[in-house]
N, C-alpha and C positions, 0 to 999 in steps of 0.2 A: 480118975484117970491118970495114969503117969505119963511122963514124957514119951517113954517108947510107945505107947500105945497112940497118942497124938501124932508123932512122927510117921507112923505107918498108915494111919488114916489120911493125911496129908497127901500121901504118895500114891493113894489108891487109883488116880486115872487122870485124864487130861483136863485141862480147864476150858470152859467155853471159849476163850479167847484163841486158845491154841486150835481148838477145832475150827473156829472161823478162819484163822490163817491159813489152815490147809485146804479149806473149802474154796478160799479166794486164790489159791495158787492154782489148784486144778482148774478152776474157772478161766483164768489167764491163759493157761496151757492149753485147754479145750478150744479157746477162742482163736488160738494161732494155729492150731494143729488141724482143725477140721476144714479151714478153706484151703490150706496147702494139700491136704488128702483129697479134696474135691478135684483140684487142679491136676494132680496126679493121676486120678481115675481119668478125667478127660483126656489127658496127654495120651495114656495108654490106648483109650478107645480110638482115638484119632490115629495113631501108628497102627493099631489092628486095622482099621478100615482103609487106610492107606495101602497095607500090604495085600489086603483081600482083592481091591480094585486092581492094583499093580500086579497081582498074580495072572491077570488076563493079558498082560503085554505079551508074552510069549505067543498065546493062542492066536492074537490078532496079528504078529509077525508072520506066523506060519500061514495063517489064512490068505494073507496078503501076498506072500512069496508064492504061494500056490494058485494065485490068480483068482481067489474067492473075494468078492466085494460085497456081497450081500449076506446079511446074517441071517440064519434059519438051519433047518436039519435037512433039507432037500439035498439031492445030488448038486455039487458044484456050488452050494452054499457054506458059509462059514458058521460052525457053531462053536463059541467061545468056551461053552461048558461053564458058565458061572454058577457059583453055589450063592445060596441065600445066607444072609447075613442078619443078625438081630440088631444090629446097629444101623442097618440101611433101610431106605425106603426104595421103591421103585418095582415096577411091574416085571416080571420074567420076559425073557425074550424067547424066541420060538426055541422049543425043545426043552425047555425047564419046567419043572413044576410050577404051579401058580405062587405067587407070593401071598402070605396071609396078612392081611391088613393088621396094623398094629403088633405085629409079630416079627415079620423079618420082609426083606425085600433084597433087589439086586442091584448091581451096578449095570448101566447101560453101555453097550459098545455101538460106536458109529464108525463105520469104516468109509475110507475115502474111495472113490470110483476106481483108482489104481494105487499101486504101491507107492507112486511118487506123490499121491495126495496124503493131506492131514487126515489121520484118524486119531478118536479120542476112546477113552474109557472114563466114564462119569458115575461118581457115587454120591449120592446125597445121604446125609446122616440123618437119622430119626429112629423111632421106635425106642429101643432100650439105650440110646445114646445119651450122655449127659446133656442136661437142658441148655448148657451153653454152648452145645454142638449141634443142636437139632436145627434143620433146614440148611446147614452148611454143606458145601460141595468141595469134592475133592476130583481133580479132573488131570487125567495122564492123557498128553498129547503126544503123538507121534509125528515128527517132522518127517515128510513124506521124501523130501530130498535127501536126507542124511540117515533116516531111519532111528534116530535118537528119540528118546522119551523124556519128557519134562513133565514134572507135577506142579499144579497151583490150586490153590484153595481159597475159600472165603472166610475161612475159620479165623480166629484172633491168633496173632503170632505166638502168644506163649503157650499155645497148644501144638504147634506145629514142629515137628523134628526137621534136622537138617535133611535136604534132599528135596523139599517142596517149599515154593515160595508162595507168599501170601499175593493175591491180585488185588488190587485197588477196587 
């Protein structure tokens, strides 16, 4: 064999050490990226659930201003028309299709006796929510005296966006 043939044979592929270095680098990147991705998914799920529960604020305000203080579908009752969510657990309130255990759930609306009393919309995370969010609650509370809404939660601060505070 001449020198030229040996040079071609030496450059035919990667050495074992080069391949091991590449695998090690990929492993390190994956070890950092996977937890960050899981946190990102949990944040987006929390924000979605917060919005789904928060969408009922307008319906609650309308009901209270119309003098409706009981949740239901009969005349004179408030039907907040909550939608089922795959991220929530909780039974349907009057007028909504039944929740399917392990699949979906509803936020719960509790109205004050008058518009001047406190009302709440509470969502309990579960079903398809990230494991770190399951059983955590999001509560929108309406101050009856001012009509302003505040959001509190039992979730970890790292998942909570601006506009909601972590309750102790």
